[in-house]
C-alpha positions in Angstrom: 9.8 46.6 161.1 9.4 50.1 162.4 12.6 49.6 165.1 14.7 49.0 162.1 14.6 52.8 161.3 16.2 53.5 164.3 19.0 56.1 163.6 18.6 56.3 159.8 18.9 59.0 157.5 15.6 59.7 156.1 14.3 61.7 152.9 10.7 62.9 153.5 7.8 64.7 151.7 7.4 68.6 152.4 3.7 68.3 152.7 2.0 67.6 156.6 2.2 64.0 156.1 6.0 63.9 155.5 7.0 66.3 157.4 5.1 65.2 160.7 6.6 61.8 160.1 10.1 62.8 159.9 9.6 64.9 163.3 8.3 61.9 164.8 10.8 59.6 163.6 13.3 62.0 164.8 12.1 62.5 168.3 11.2 58.6 169.0 13.9 56.7 166.9 16.4 59.1 166.7 16.6 59.4 162.5 18.3 62.1 160.6 16.1 63.9 157.7 19.4 64.8 155.0 16.8 64.7 152.0 13.3 66.2 150.9 10.9 64.8 148.3 7.9 65.8 146.2 7.1 62.4 146.4 6.6 62.1 142.3 9.7 63.7 140.5 11.9 65.5 142.5 14.3 65.3 146.2 16.6 67.1 147.1 19.4 65.7 149.3 22.2 67.2 151.8 26.3 67.2 149.2 27.3 64.3 152.1 24.4 62.1 151.2 24.4 62.4 146.9 24.6 58.9 145.4 24.1 56.6 149.1 20.3 56.4 148.5 20.4 52.9 149.5 21.2 54.1 153.1 18.4 56.0 154.2 15.0 55.3 154.1 12.0 57.3 152.1 9.5 57.8 154.0 6.1 58.4 152.5 7.1 57.4 148.8 7.7 53.9 148.3 11.4 53.1 146.8 11.4 49.8 144.6 15.0 48.7 145.2 15.1 45.9 147.4 18.5 47.4 149.7 16.0 50.4 150.0 13.8 51.5 153.1 10.7 52.8 152.3 7.2 53.7 155.0 4.5 54.6 153.2 1.0 53.9 152.4 0.0 53.6 148.8 -1.3 50.4 146.7 2.1 49.0 145.6 1.1 45.2 144.8 -0.1 44.4 141.5 -2.8 41.5 142.2 -2.2 38.7 145.4 0.4 37.1 143.4 2.7 40.3 143.4 1.6 40.9 147.3 2.8 37.7 148.3 6.8 38.6 146.6 6.6 42.3 147.8 5.8 41.4 151.8 8.7 38.9 152.3 10.7 42.2 152.2 11.0 43.7 155.7 12.6 47.0 154.5 9.2 47.7 152.5 7.1 49.1 155.5 3.7 49.3 154.3 -0.4 49.1 155.8 -1.8 47.3 152.7 1.2 44.8 152.7 0.7 44.3 156.6 -3.1 44.0 155.2 -3.9 42.4 152.6 -4.5 45.2 149.5 -3.6 44.8 146.1 -4.4 46.8 143.0 -6.8 43.9 141.4 -9.2 43.1 142.0 -11.3 46.0 142.4 -12.9 44.9 145.3 -9.0 45.2 146.9 -8.7 48.7 145.8 -11.6 50.1 147.2 -10.8 48.9 150.4 -6.9 50.0 150.9 -5.6 51.9 153.8 -7.3 55.7 153.8 -5.2 57.5 156.1 -1.8 59.2 155.5 1.6 57.5 156.6 2.1 59.3 160.0 -1.3 57.6 161.7 0.5 54.4 160.5 3.9 55.3 162.1 2.7 56.5 165.1 0.1 52.7 165.7 3.8 51.2 164.6 5.4 52.8 167.3 3.2 52.4 169.7 3.0 48.9 169.0 6.8 48.1 170.1 5.8 49.5 173.5 7.2 53.5 172.7 6.1 56.4 175.0 4.2 58.7 172.9 2.6 60.4 175.3 5.1 63.1 175.2 3.2 64.5 172.4 1.1 67.2 173.1 -2.0 67.1 170.6 -3.8 69.6 172.1 -0.9 72.6 171.2 -2.4 75.2 169.5 -1.2 78.0 167.4 -3.8 80.5 165.8 -6.4 78.3 166.3 -4.5 74.9 165.2 -4.3 71.9 167.0 -1.7 69.7 166.6 -4.1 67.1 166.4 -5.9 68.9 163.4 -2.4 68.6 161.6 -2.3 65.6 162.2 -5.5 63.9 160.9 -5.5 66.9 158.1 -2.2 64.6 156.3 -3.8 62.8 153.1 -6.9 64.2 154.6 -7.6 62.0 157.6 -10.4 63.7 159.1 -12.0 64.6 156.1 -12.2 60.9 154.8 -12.9 59.8 158.3 -16.2 61.8 158.8 -17.4 63.3 155.1 -16.7 61.3 152.6 -18.2 58.3 150.8 -15.2 55.7 152.7 -16.7 56.3 156.1 -17.3 52.7 156.7 -13.5 51.8 155.5 -11.7 54.2 157.2 -13.8 52.8 160.1 -12.4 49.3 159.4 -9.2 50.8 159.5 -8.9 52.6 162.4 -9.7 49.5 164.6 -7.1 48.2 162.5 -4.3 50.4 163.7 -6.2 50.2 167.4 -5.4 46.8 167.2 -1.9 47.1 165.4 -1.3 49.9 168.4 -2.2 47.8 171.3 -4.9 50.4 172.1 -1.8 53.4 172.3 -3.3 56.4 173.7 -2.5 58.5 170.9 -3.8 56.2 168.1 -6.9 56.1 170.4 -6.9 60.1 170.9 -7.2 60.3 167.4 -10.6 57.9 167.1 -12.1 59.5 170.5 -11.7 63.6 168.9 -12.9 62.2 165.3 -16.0 60.8 167.2 -17.1 64.5 169.1 -16.8 66.0 165.4 -19.3 66.8 162.3 -18.7 67.4 158.4 -18.9 71.1 158.8 -16.1 71.3 161.3 -13.9 69.0 159.3 -14.7 71.6 156.2 -13.9 74.3 158.0 -11.4 73.3 159.7 -9.5 72.0 155.9 -10.2 75.9 154.6 -8.5 77.2 158.0 -5.6 75.2 157.0 -5.2 75.8 153.5 -5.1 79.2 153.8 -2.9 79.2 156.5 -0.3 77.1 154.2 -0.8 78.2 150.9 -0.8 81.9 152.3 1.7 84.8 153.9 4.1 83.1 154.7 4.2 79.4 154.1 3.3 79.8 150.3 2.8 76.0 150.3 1.4 74.8 146.9 -1.1 72.8 147.8 -3.4 72.8 150.6 -1.8 69.8 152.8 1.3 71.7 152.4 3.3 70.2 149.9 6.0 72.7 148.1 7.2 71.9 144.7 10.9 74.1 144.5 12.0 74.5 148.3 15.8 75.8 147.3 17.1 79.3 146.5 20.5 78.4 145.0 21.2 75.4 147.4 19.6 76.8 150.1 16.1 76.5 151.3 14.2 79.5 150.8 13.2 81.6 153.8 9.4 80.8 153.5 10.1 77.2 153.6 12.1 77.4 156.8 9.0 79.1 158.0 7.0 76.5 157.4 9.1 73.8 158.6 9.6 75.2 161.8 5.9 76.3 162.3 5.3 72.6 161.8 7.9 71.9 164.3 6.7 74.2 167.0 3.2 73.1 167.2 4.9 69.7 167.1 7.4 70.5 170.0 10.2 69.3 168.4 12.8 70.6 167.6 13.4 71.2 163.8 16.2 69.1 162.2 18.8 71.0 160.6 18.1 72.6 157.4 21.5 74.7 157.3 23.2 72.6 154.6 23.7 73.1 150.8 21.2 70.5 148.8 21.4 69.1 145.5 18.6 68.8 143.0 17.6 65.7 141.7 14.8 65.5 139.1 13.3 62.1 137.7 10.6 61.7 134.6 7.0 61.5 136.1 4.5 59.8 134.3 0.9 58.4 134.4 -0.5 55.5 132.6 -2.6 52.6 132.7 -0.9 49.5 132.7 -1.7 46.5 130.1 -1.5 42.9 131.2 2.2 42.7 129.3 3.4 45.4 131.4 2.3 44.4 134.5 4.3 41.5 134.4 6.7 43.1 133.6 6.5 45.0 136.6 5.9 41.9 138.9 9.4 40.5 137.2 11.4 43.2 136.8 10.1 46.2 138.2 10.4 48.2 134.9 8.3 49.6 132.6 8.8 49.0 128.4 12.0 47.7 129.4 13.3 51.1 132.0 13.8 51.2 135.3 11.2 51.9 137.8 12.4 54.1 141.0 9.3 54.6 142.9 5.6 54.1 141.7 2.0 53.6 143.4 -1.6 52.5 142.3 -3.5 55.8 142.4 -7.0 54.7 141.2 -9.3 52.3 140.6 -8.8 50.5 137.7 -11.7 51.1 135.7 -10.2 54.7 135.8 -7.6 56.2 133.2 -4.0 56.6 134.4 -4.5 54.8 137.5 -0.7 53.8 137.9 2.1 57.1 139.1 6.0 56.4 138.2 9.5 58.1 138.7 12.0 57.0 135.9 15.5 57.3 136.9 17.0 57.7 133.2 16.6 61.8 133.5 18.9 62.0 136.9 
């Protein structure tokens, strides 16, 4: 599946998971980053790709259009029936589709994939025989290593070591190990995590938060997310410095960011779906007759506002 992304243009998220995924896909599959996203209601695309979204792959963001590539790690299937439908589409690359995890029943949701898109992408690249050992996981800047940033992505380190989901995390590391065919980078993650404890996780997480949210990067979230990356039509200086820092610590040349960008803004919503709305989502990719651009089930069914989605009618 992952080989289908070779040479493709990408739209990636601005957080650690999205940026590192974009850099890895650039280096090993010759992909080209032509846009960035908040993963919910806003994304920025270079001028020449405006209105050509079907030709790109969205990274760390599920897009419902059947002809658009997306690689992400969210729960997107309502139930087994929906899963059978979605998993037929080879353009939707998702560990929960590969490993039969759905929103309903809760027993399935509670065992969903708990890590970032980057960990999944690395395992898939190793699966097809791509040698990733040129990555220097130990490269260290300001007492933060590249492996620390990778494992901070989507809180993989905390989930594995210091959460109530340790057993599920262990199961999924075994799954990634199998998918990667015992790939050396995936094995390095597992080995590194076996050597640290909860105090290390807390301290490293706090350190990364201070770095990313402080001067000169000023990220909006502790995992590197940025809500507004532009000044006018150009990427602002603080965001450029952040991107360049992640590229430097990864040892991968930064993708070109010296373009004019156009901003697209959708309407992001949170709700809980009724039975009828679930049926509509399965059959039409819509809610109350309105087309959905992207969505994910972000909480279990016994919690309110468990469904996050973005409408396209505001673009």
